[in-house]
C-alpha positions in Angstrom: 0.0 0.0 0.0 1.3 3.4 -0.9 0.9 6.7 1.0 -1.6 8.2 -1.5 -3.9 5.3 -1.0 -3.4 5.3 2.8 -4.2 9.1 2.9 -7.4 8.4 0.9 -8.5 5.8 3.4 -7.8 8.1 6.4 -9.7 10.9 4.8 -12.8 8.7 4.3 -12.6 7.4 7.9 -12.4 10.9 9.3 -15.7 11.7 7.7 -17.3 9.3 10.2 -15.5 10.7 13.2 -12.1 12.2 14.3 -10.6 8.8 15.1 -6.9 8.6 16.1 -5.7 6.1 13.6 -2.7 5.1 11.6 -2.3 2.8 8.6 0.6 0.3 9.0 2.1 -2.3 6.7 2.3 -6.0 7.3 5.5 -5.4 9.4 3.9 -2.7 11.5 5.6 0.2 9.8 3.6 3.4 9.8 2.6 4.5 6.3 0.3 7.4 7.3 -1.6 8.6 10.3 -4.2 11.3 11.3 -2.9 14.5 12.7 -4.3 13.6 16.2 -2.5 10.2 16.3 -0.3 10.5 19.3 1.8 7.4 19.2 5.3 8.6 18.1 6.7 5.2 16.9 7.7 4.2 13.4 6.8 0.5 14.2 3.6 -0.6 15.8 2.6 -4.2 16.9 0.5 -5.9 14.3 -0.7 -8.5 16.9 -2.1 -5.7 19.1 -5.9 -5.7 19.7 -5.8 -2.1 18.4 -4.7 -3.4 15.0 -7.4 -4.3 12.4 -6.4 -6.4 9.4 -7.1 -5.0 5.9 -7.6 -7.8 3.4 -8.9 -7.9 -0.2 -9.4 -11.3 -1.7 -7.5 -12.9 1.1 -4.4 -10.8 0.4 -3.2 -8.7 3.4 -2.6 -5.1 2.5 -1.9 -3.8 6.0 -3.6 -2.7 9.2 -5.6 0.1 10.7 -4.1 0.9 14.1 -6.2 2.9 16.6 -4.7 5.1 19.3 -7.8 4.5 21.5 -9.7 1.6 23.0 -10.9 -0.6 20.2 -14.1 -1.3 22.2 -15.1 2.3 21.9 -15.6 1.9 18.2 -18.6 -0.3 18.6 -20.3 -1.2 15.3 -18.1 1.4 13.6 -15.3 -1.1 13.7 -16.8 -3.2 11.0 -17.9 -0.2 9.0 -14.4 1.4 9.1 -12.8 -1.9 8.0 -15.3 -2.3 5.2 -14.7 1.2 3.9 -10.9 0.8 4.0 -11.0 -2.5 2.2 -13.5 -1.1 -0.4 -11.2 1.8 -1.2 -8.2 -0.6 -1.6 -10.2 -2.8 -4.0 -11.5 0.3 -5.9 -7.9 1.6 -6.2 -6.7 -1.8 -7.4 -9.3 -1.8 -10.2 -9.4 1.9 -11.0 -9.1 2.7 -14.6 -8.0 6.3 -14.4 -5.1 8.4 -13.0 -6.3 10.6 -10.2 -5.6 14.4 -10.5 -3.2 14.0 -7.6 -1.3 11.3 -9.4 -1.1 13.3 -12.6 0.3 16.3 -10.6 2.8 14.1 -8.8 3.9 12.5 -12.1 4.3 15.8 -13.8 6.4 17.5 -11.0 8.5 14.4 -10.7 9.1 14.3 -14.4 10.1 18.0 -14.4 12.5 17.5 -11.5 14.3 14.4 -12.8 14.2 15.1 -16.5 14.1 18.8 -17.2 15.5 20.4 -14.1 12.7 23.0 -14.2 11.6 22.2 -10.7 13.7 23.1 -7.7 14.5 20.5 -5.0 12.7 22.5 -2.4 9.6 22.7 -4.5 9.6 19.0 -5.1 9.9 18.3 -1.4 7.1 20.7 -0.6 4.7 19.4 -3.2 5.3 15.7 -2.4 5.1 16.4 1.3 1.6 17.8 0.8 0.7 14.3 -0.5 2.4 12.8 2.5 5.3 11.4 0.4 8.7 11.8 2.1 11.0 12.2 -0.9 14.0 12.5 1.5 13.7 8.9 2.4 16.6 6.6 1.4 15.8 5.3 -2.1 17.3 4.3 -5.4 15.9 4.9 -8.8 14.7 2.0 -11.0 13.7 3.0 -14.6 11.4 0.8 -16.6 11.1 1.0 -20.4 8.3 -0.9 -22.1 9.3 -1.8 -25.7 6.0 -2.4 -27.3 4.7 1.1 -28.2 1.3 -0.4 -28.8 1.2 -1.5 -25.1 0.5 2.1 -24.0 -1.0 3.0 -27.4 1.7 5.6 -27.9 1.4 5.4 -31.7 -2.4 4.7 -31.9 -3.5 8.2 -32.9 -7.1 7.0 -33.2 -7.3 6.1 -29.5 -8.7 8.7 -27.2 -6.6 10.2 -24.4 -8.8 8.6 -21.8 -8.1 5.1 -23.1 -4.3 5.7 -23.0 -4.7 7.1 -19.5 -6.5 3.9 -18.4 -3.6 1.8 -19.6 -1.1 4.0 -17.8 -3.1 3.8 -14.6 -3.5 0.0 -14.9 0.3 -0.3 -15.5 1.1 1.7 -12.5 -1.2 -0.4 -10.3 0.4 -3.6 -11.6 3.9 -2.3 -10.9 2.7 -1.3 -7.4 1.2 -4.8 -6.9 4.5 -6.5 -7.8 6.5 -4.2 -5.5 4.2 -4.6 -2.5 4.2 -8.4 -3.0 7.9 -8.7 -3.7 9.4 -6.2 -1.2 7.5 -6.6 2.1 10.2 -5.3 4.3 11.0 -1.9 2.8 7.6 -1.1 1.3 7.5 2.7 1.0 8.1 2.5 -2.7 6.8 5.1 -5.2 5.9 4.7 -8.9 5.7 7.5 -11.4 4.8 7.7 -15.0 7.6 9.5 -16.8 6.1 10.0 -20.2 6.5 8.0 -23.4 7.0 4.3 -22.4 8.9 4.9 -19.1 8.0 4.4 -15.5 10.1 5.3 -12.5 10.3 3.4 -9.3 11.8 5.0 -6.2 12.7 2.0 -4.2 12.7 2.2 -0.4 16.2 1.2 0.9 15.4 1.2 4.6 17.5 2.7 7.3 20.8 1.1 6.2 20.8 1.7 2.5 24.4 0.9 1.7 24.1 -2.5 3.4 20.7 -3.3 1.9 21.9 -2.4 -1.6 24.0 -5.6 -1.6 20.9 -7.7 -1.0 18.7 -5.6 -3.3 21.0 -6.2 -6.3 20.4 -9.9 -5.9 16.7 -9.5 -6.4 16.9 -7.5 -9.6 16.5 -10.4 -12.0 13.6 -11.8 -10.1 11.9 -8.4 -10.0 12.4 -8.1 -13.8 10.8 -11.5 -14.3 7.8 -10.7 -12.0 7.2 -7.3 -13.7 7.3 -8.9 -17.2 4.9 -11.6 -16.0 2.5 -9.1 -14.3 2.5 -6.6 -17.2 2.5 -9.3 -19.9 5.1 -7.5 -22.0 8.9 -7.2 -22.5 10.7 -4.4 -20.7 14.2 -3.3 -19.9 15.2 -2.1 -16.4 18.0 0.3 -15.5 19.0 0.6 -11.8 21.0 3.4 -10.2 23.0 3.4 -7.0 22.0 4.8 -3.6 23.1 8.3 -3.0 22.0 10.3 0.1 19.5 13.1 -0.1 17.2 14.3 -2.9 20.2 15.5 -4.9 21.6 12.0 -4.6 18.2 10.6 -5.8 18.5 12.6 -8.9 22.0 11.2 -9.5 20.6 7.7 -9.0 17.9 8.5 -11.6 20.6 9.6 -14.1 22.5 6.4 -13.4 19.4 4.3 -14.0 18.8 6.1 -17.3 22.4 5.5 -18.3 22.4 1.9 -17.3 19.2 1.2 -19.3 20.2 3.0 -22.5 23.8 1.8 -22.3 22.8 -1.8 -21.6 20.2 -1.8 -24.4 22.8 -0.4 -26.8 25.4 -3.0 -26.0 23.6 -6.1 -24.8 20.1 -5.6 -26.1 16.5 -5.1 -24.7 14.4 -7.1 -22.3 17.1 -7.4 -19.6 18.0 -5.7 -16.3 21.1 -3.5 -16.0 22.7 -2.1 -12.9 24.9 0.9 -13.2 27.6 -0.8 -11.1 27.8 -3.6 -13.6 29.5 -1.3 -16.1 32.4 -0.5 -13.8 34.4 2.5 -14.8 33.0 2.5 -18.3 29.5 3.5 -17.4 30.1 7.2 -17.4 31.2 7.0 -21.0 27.7 6.7 -22.3 26.8 10.0 -20.6 29.7 11.7 -22.4 33.1 10.6 -23.3 35.9 12.7 -21.9 39.6 12.8 -22.7 40.5 10.3 -20.0 37.9 7.8 -21.3 39.1 8.2 -24.9 42.7 7.7 -23.9 41.7 4.5 -22.1 40.1 3.1 -25.2 43.1 4.0 -27.3 45.4 2.3 -24.8 43.5 -0.9 -24.7 43.0 -1.1 -28.5 46.6 -0.2 -29.3 47.7 -3.4 -27.6 45.8 -5.6 -30.2 45.2 -3.2 -33.1 48.0 -4.8 -35.1 46.4 -8.2 -34.5 43.6 -7.9 -37.0 42.5 -11.5 -36.5 42.0 -10.8 -32.8 40.0 -7.6 -33.5 37.8 -9.5 -35.9 37.4 -12.4 -33.5 36.5 -10.0 -30.6 33.9 -8.2 -32.7 32.4 -11.5 -33.8 32.3 -12.7 -30.2 30.3 -9.7 -29.1 28.0 -9.9 -32.1 27.1 -13.4 -30.9 26.4 -12.4 -27.3 29.6 -13.8 -26.0 28.6 -17.4 -27.0 31.7 -19.5 -27.6 29.8 -22.2 -29.5 27.9 -19.7 -31.8 31.0 -17.5 -32.4 33.2 -20.5 -33.2 30.6 -21.8 -35.7 30.0 -18.4 -37.2 33.8 -17.8 -37.6 34.3 -21.3 -39.0 37.0 -22.1 -36.4 37.4 -24.8 -33.8 36.1 -23.8 -30.3 39.6 -24.3 -28.9 41.0 -21.9 -31.4 38.5 -19.3 -30.3 39.4 -19.9 -26.7 43.1 -19.5 -27.5 42.4 -16.1 -29.3 40.4 -14.8 -26.3 43.2 -15.8 -24.0 45.6 -14.1 -26.2 43.5 -10.9 -26.0 43.5 -11.2 -22.2 47.3 -11.6 -22.1 47.8 -8.5 -24.3 45.2 -6.2 -22.7 44.8 -7.5 -19.2 41.1 -7.8 -19.8 39.3 -11.2 -19.9 36.6 -11.2 -22.6 34.8 -14.0 -20.8 34.2 -11.9 -17.7 31.3 -9.5 -17.9 33.0 -6.4 -16.6 36.2 -6.9 -18.6 34.2 -7.8 -21.7 32.2 -4.6 -21.3 35.4 -2.6 -21.0 36.7 -4.2 -24.2 33.5 -3.6 -26.0 33.4 0.1 -25.1 37.0 0.5 -26.0 36.2 -0.8 -29.5 33.2 1.6 -29.7 35.1 4.7 -28.5 38.1 3.9 -30.5 35.9 3.7 -33.6 34.4 7.1 -32.7 37.5 8.9 -31.5 40.4 6.7 -32.7 
């Protein structure tokens, strides 16, 4: 459950009476609370008699936690629970973006992409929707490849129809996140225009330590999102950097990882900025140091035309030894010998991802600037 949905539930509950209530996730973490809620703890006991489960079709979405005697609610307890669960179900099935969502998406797009929104303005606007953008997060950028999926190129479709698809896609992404990441669940999803969606992933209180574990989940997250959405997509993931300024840096890294990964290795995969090592910044703009690096690497094998040809063929065939050997009409052992020769000359092993990436980028940059 996200903060916007939690706020909506609390707003409806307060129409009945000024109850002191918070909405907590399945671990007891407070998502949102009324102004008169006096318990100043981030974690609340889910087994407390003051906690009321919120379930839709047997799935647990969180709890209502009351800062008062539960018996005092009387018959309103069932009514409040029903209202909250109805709102959750309606949100899950909603076919439109709310005006609040559109505003949040727009200001987020302007901040991350155009720089036309100041950091202070972003913080202020999102805070009004009870979204703490200062929370430790990393950026995950999704790109859906099928333009027809969002009806981007269907000029006969009405705007409302496209908006329904965008809303449904956001709900599906939120569903995957809430199911997959139950521990750090304050994740935000934004539509960033065209075929892109941005996830700001909650990294908890120890983001640098959690980042190690988070990286291990990336491939499974990619698979679950593809399955839920029913379409191919590429994911780019940035690193954790502190503060809102750091979050913007993480977004740029996610964008670089996605575009760079697609350019080199193809679509429908997940790419983490860290996977590209020192070569990642090259895609954002080659500088003198980067260019000199590529020249130094290639100079060690440039006279060995057969090695250059073999290396290019190896990359063209997705680093497959079997396919490359067959395509080059050479024995597999001959191919291995040539790759080992490249390693001995450059110090980079083409069969190791990071080293292969450095070699590939050295070939590209040398072609552009050599």
